[in-house]
C-alpha positions as CSV (number, residue, x, y, z in Angstrom):
1,M,-7.2,95.0,225.8
2,K,-7.2,92.3,228.5
3,Q,-5.3,93.3,231.6
4,E,-2.6,90.8,232.6
5,I,-3.0,89.4,236.1
6,D,-0.4,90.1,238.7
7,Y,0.1,86.7,240.3
8,S,2.7,87.7,242.9
9,R,0.1,88.3,245.6
10,Y,-1.5,84.9,244.9
11,I,1.9,83.1,245.0
12,D,2.5,84.5,248.5
13,M,-1.0,83.5,249.6
14,Y,-0.5,79.9,248.2
15,L,2.9,79.4,249.7
16,G,1.8,80.9,253.0
17,G,-1.1,78.4,253.2
18,V,-3.6,81.2,253.7
19,M,-5.8,80.6,250.7
20,T,-9.4,79.5,251.0
21,S,-10.4,76.2,249.3
22,D,-11.9,78.1,246.3
23,E,-8.9,80.3,245.9
24,R,-6.5,77.4,246.0
25,I,-8.5,75.5,243.3
26,W,-8.6,78.6,241.1
27,F,-4.9,79.2,241.6
28,L,-3.8,75.6,240.8
29,K,-5.8,75.7,237.6
30,E,-4.1,78.9,236.6
31,V,-0.7,77.3,237.3
32,E,-1.5,74.3,235.1
33,G,-2.0,76.5,232.0
34,N,0.7,79.1,232.6
35,G,4.3,78.1,232.1
36,R,5.6,81.5,233.3
37,L,3.5,81.2,236.5
38,Q,4.9,77.7,237.0
39,E,8.5,79.1,236.9
40,D,7.6,82.0,239.2
41,L,6.0,79.6,241.7
42,Q,9.0,77.2,241.7
43,L,11.4,80.2,242.1
44,N,9.5,81.5,245.1
45,Q,9.3,78.0,246.7
46,K,13.1,77.7,246.5
47,L,13.6,81.2,247.8
48,N,11.3,80.6,250.8
49,S,13.1,77.4,251.7
50,L,16.5,79.0,251.3
51,I,15.5,81.8,253.7
52,A,14.0,79.4,256.2
53,D,17.1,77.2,256.1
54,Q,19.7,80.0,256.4
55,E,20.0,79.8,260.1
56,T,20.3,76.0,260.0
57,I,23.2,76.3,257.5
58,S,24.9,79.0,259.6
59,L,24.6,76.8,262.7
60,Q,26.0,73.8,261.0
61,A,28.9,75.8,259.7
62,Q,29.7,76.9,263.3
63,L,29.5,73.3,264.6
64,D,31.8,72.1,261.8
65,S,34.2,74.9,262.7
66,I,34.2,73.9,266.4
67,H,34.7,70.2,265.5
68,N,37.7,71.0,263.2
69,N,39.3,73.2,265.9
70,L,39.0,70.4,268.5
71,Y,39.9,67.4,266.3
72,G,41.3,68.8,263.1
73,S,39.8,68.4,259.6
74,D,41.9,65.3,258.7
75,Q,39.6,62.4,258.3
76,R,42.2,60.1,259.8
77,V,42.0,62.0,263.1
78,E,38.3,61.7,263.2
79,T,38.5,58.0,262.5
80,G,41.1,57.6,265.2
81,V,38.9,59.4,267.8
82,K,36.0,57.0,266.9
83,K,38.3,54.0,267.2
84,N,39.6,55.1,270.6
85,R,36.1,55.7,271.8
86,R,35.1,52.1,270.9
87,I,38.3,50.8,272.6
88,I,37.4,52.7,275.8
89,Y,33.8,51.4,275.8
90,F,35.1,47.8,275.3
91,S,37.7,48.2,278.1
92,M,35.1,49.5,280.4
93,G,32.9,46.5,279.6
94,I,35.7,44.1,280.5
95,A,36.6,45.9,283.7
96,A,33.0,45.7,284.8
97,S,32.7,42.0,283.9
98,L,29.5,42.6,281.9
99,V,27.6,39.6,280.8
100,L,26.2,39.3,277.3
101,S,22.9,40.8,278.3
102,G,24.6,43.7,279.9
103,I,26.6,44.5,276.7
104,V,23.4,44.5,274.7
105,I,21.7,46.9,277.0
106,S,24.8,49.2,276.9
107,K,24.8,49.3,273.1
108,Q,21.1,50.0,273.1
109,F,21.5,52.9,275.5
110,K,24.4,54.3,273.5
111,T,22.2,54.3,270.3
112,E,19.4,56.1,272.1
113,T,21.8,58.7,273.5
114,D,23.3,59.3,270.0
115,S,19.8,59.8,268.5
116,H,19.0,62.4,271.1
117,K,22.3,64.1,270.5
118,I,21.7,64.3,266.8
119,Y,18.2,65.6,267.4
120,S,19.5,68.3,269.6
121,E,22.1,69.3,267.1
122,Y,19.8,69.6,264.1
123,F,16.4,70.6,265.5
124,R,15.3,74.2,265.5
125,P,11.8,75.6,265.0
126,A,11.2,77.0,261.5
127,D,10.9,80.7,261.1
128,I,7.6,82.1,260.0
129,G,7.9,82.0,256.3
130,L,8.5,85.0,254.0
131,S,5.1,84.4,252.4
132,F,3.4,84.9,255.8
133,R,5.2,88.1,256.5
134,S,4.7,89.6,253.0
135,A,1.0,88.7,252.7
136,G,-1.4,91.7,253.1
137,S,-3.6,92.2,256.1
138,E,-6.6,91.3,254.0
139,V,-5.5,87.7,253.9
140,I,-4.1,87.3,257.4
141,N,-6.9,87.5,259.9
142,N,-6.4,88.4,263.6
143,D,-6.4,84.8,264.7
144,L,-3.6,83.8,262.4
145,R,-1.6,86.9,263.2
146,S,-2.0,86.1,266.9
147,A,-0.9,82.5,266.4
148,M,2.2,83.7,264.5
149,V,3.2,86.0,267.3
150,L,2.7,83.3,270.0
151,Y,4.8,80.9,267.9
152,E,7.6,83.4,267.6
153,D,7.3,84.1,271.4
154,K,7.7,80.3,272.1
155,K,4.3,80.1,273.6
156,Y,3.7,76.9,271.7
157,K,0.6,75.6,273.6
158,D,-1.3,78.8,273.0
159,A,-0.1,78.9,269.4
160,I,-1.3,75.3,268.8
161,R,-4.8,76.1,270.1
162,I,-5.2,78.9,267.5
163,F,-3.5,77.0,264.7
164,E,-5.9,74.0,265.3
165,D,-8.9,76.3,265.4
166,I,-8.0,77.8,262.1
167,L,-7.4,74.4,260.5
168,Y,-10.7,73.1,261.8
169,K,-12.5,75.9,260.0
170,D,-10.4,75.7,256.8
171,S,-8.3,72.5,256.4
172,S,-7.0,73.8,253.0
173,R,-4.5,76.1,254.8
174,I,-2.0,73.2,254.7
175,G,1.0,75.2,255.6
176,L,-0.2,75.8,259.1
177,N,0.2,72.1,259.9
178,L,4.0,72.6,259.7
179,Y,4.0,75.3,262.4
180,S,1.5,73.4,264.5
181,G,3.6,70.2,264.2
182,I,6.8,72.0,265.2
183,S,4.9,73.5,268.2
184,Y,3.9,70.0,269.2
185,M,7.6,69.0,269.0
186,E,8.5,71.8,271.3
187,I,6.1,70.6,274.0
188,K,7.3,67.0,273.4
189,E,4.1,65.6,271.9
190,Y,5.8,63.9,269.0
191,A,2.9,61.6,268.0
192,E,0.8,64.7,267.4
193,A,3.6,66.3,265.5
194,N,3.9,63.3,263.3
195,K,0.2,63.5,262.4
196,K,0.7,67.1,261.3
197,F,3.7,66.5,259.1
198,N,2.0,63.4,257.5
199,K,-1.0,65.6,256.6
200,I,1.3,67.8,254.6
201,I,3.2,64.8,253.0
202,D,-0.1,63.1,252.1
203,Q,-1.1,66.2,250.1
204,K,1.9,65.6,247.8
205,A,1.9,68.7,245.7
206,N,2.5,71.6,248.1
207,A,5.4,73.9,249.1
208,F,5.8,72.4,252.6
209,I,6.6,68.8,251.9
210,E,10.4,69.1,252.2
211,S,10.2,70.7,255.6
212,A,7.5,68.3,256.7
213,Q,9.8,65.3,255.8
214,W,12.7,66.9,257.6
215,Y,10.9,67.4,260.8
216,L,9.2,64.0,260.6
217,G,12.7,62.4,260.4
218,L,13.8,64.4,263.5
219,C,10.7,63.3,265.3
220,Y,11.6,59.6,264.6
221,L,15.1,60.3,265.9
222,K,13.7,61.7,269.2
223,T,11.3,58.8,269.7
224,E,14.2,56.4,268.9
225,E,12.5,54.9,265.8
226,S,15.8,54.6,264.0
227,D,14.7,52.6,261.1
228,K,11.9,55.1,260.2
229,A,14.2,58.0,260.7
230,R,16.9,56.4,258.5
231,E,14.2,55.8,255.7
232,I,13.2,59.4,255.8
233,F,16.7,60.8,255.7
234,V,17.8,58.4,252.9
235,S,14.8,59.7,250.9
236,I,15.9,63.3,251.6
237,A,19.5,62.6,250.8
238,N,18.6,61.1,247.4
239,S,16.4,64.1,246.5
240,E,17.1,67.7,245.6
241,S,15.8,68.9,248.9
242,F,17.4,71.9,250.6
243,Y,17.9,69.5,253.6
244,K,19.9,67.1,251.4
245,K,23.3,67.9,252.9
246,D,22.1,67.8,256.5
247,A,20.3,64.5,255.8
248,K,23.6,63.0,254.6
249,R,25.4,64.2,257.7
250,I,22.8,62.7,259.9
251,L,23.0,59.3,258.1
252,K,26.8,59.3,258.7
253,K,26.3,60.0,262.4
254,M,23.8,57.1,262.6
255,D,26.2,54.6,261.1
């Protein structure tokens, strides 16, 4: 009698980005011909994303509560605040006798400031995923474990060095690009972060695309590339991503 394979360990390895190239090829072939395995993989992907996003959701709930306490939940109040703010800016412009060029510069500065404010409100480094924590010691070598510890200790430059060394030796560990990219964001090297997130997105079928798109959009906000940021967040808002609601909130703030 043929013994049934327990795929749970391999699902953790795949979602954690710690499979070798040969293991990944074998696993994806198994997924193609196994409907039950496909369902289990999708369920674990959603569970991992939900756990990773839990703190973001909690933070947003706190921010919403603070906003409602200050201004009230009535949309008319919020609209009135925005209108009053515009009136104040316009009055200040008249009082200062700004010429047309000065007004243009003022608007541009306000847009840049708003982008940075949105970024600060929504950016937080992703937690080390459940799949990394649950994987056995035989699949997490000492280098990867050290990188994870450095990342959690906010020693991002040291973490990047190890992440990059691991990826150089085995580029199939696609998930590590996410943590490397976020580490680059933390040290304000956004161009390098973009490269990391795009590597994940270019792979198309992997468990890290939603997070990579989210952080790429935040990168564009921070570098004041508003059109690119808007394009990313519109795509997320129109999908079933776990970042869908936050993407919609950001788009409203960008209007």
